[in-house]
C-alpha positions as CSV (number, residue, x, y, z in Angstrom):
1,X,55.2,153.7,76.7
2,X,51.4,154.4,78.7
3,X,50.8,155.8,81.4
4,X,49.4,155.2,85.2
5,X,46.3,157.2,85.9
6,X,46.5,157.6,90.4
7,X,44.5,159.4,92.5
8,X,46.0,160.8,96.3
9,X,44.8,163.7,98.6
10,X,47.8,165.3,98.9
11,X,46.5,167.5,101.8
12,X,45.9,166.4,105.9
13,X,43.5,167.8,108.0
14,X,44.5,169.3,110.9
15,X,43.9,171.3,114.3
16,X,44.8,174.3,112.7
17,X,43.5,173.0,109.2
18,X,45.1,171.7,106.6
19,X,49.1,171.0,106.2
20,X,50.7,169.5,103.0
21,X,51.1,165.0,103.4
22,X,53.5,164.3,101.6
23,X,53.5,160.5,102.7
24,X,49.6,160.0,101.0
25,X,49.1,157.4,99.6
26,X,48.0,157.0,96.2
27,X,45.7,154.9,94.7
28,X,45.8,153.6,90.7
29,X,42.2,154.6,89.0
30,X,43.4,153.2,85.5
31,X,46.7,151.2,84.0
32,X,48.0,150.9,80.2
33,X,46.5,154.7,79.3
34,X,48.2,154.8,75.8
35,X,48.3,158.5,75.1
36,X,49.0,161.3,77.9
37,X,46.3,163.5,76.0
38,X,43.8,160.9,77.3
39,X,45.0,160.6,80.6
40,X,44.5,164.6,80.8
41,X,41.4,164.1,80.3
42,X,40.5,161.8,82.5
43,X,42.7,163.4,85.4
44,X,40.3,166.4,84.4
45,X,37.2,164.9,85.9
46,X,39.4,163.6,89.7
47,X,37.1,165.7,92.0
48,X,40.1,168.2,93.7
49,X,41.3,169.3,89.9
50,X,37.5,170.4,88.6
51,X,37.1,171.9,92.0
52,X,40.4,173.7,91.2
53,X,39.9,175.0,88.2
54,X,36.2,176.5,88.9
55,X,37.9,178.4,92.1
56,X,36.1,176.0,95.0
57,X,37.9,175.2,97.6
58,X,39.7,171.2,97.4
59,X,41.7,170.5,99.9
60,X,40.5,167.5,101.5
61,X,39.2,165.5,97.7
62,X,41.5,163.2,95.7
63,X,43.6,164.7,93.2
64,X,43.7,162.6,89.9
65,X,47.6,162.6,88.2
66,X,49.2,160.5,86.2
67,X,53.3,159.1,85.4
68,X,54.6,157.1,83.0
69,X,55.4,153.5,83.0
């Protein structure tokens, strides 16, 4: 079992601010990650992931996530 790490922008900018974007395109960062722990570590370095943890604005940045392949 391996994991695929990808990035996407779950929010889109509108005239009124940011809105959820369910059709956001995903871009693969890395395939074949051996463990979930390693995938979480890669995701923690994502720009929106770090901004969210630090309490900064994150909606205009890409989130890193992972799924099992």
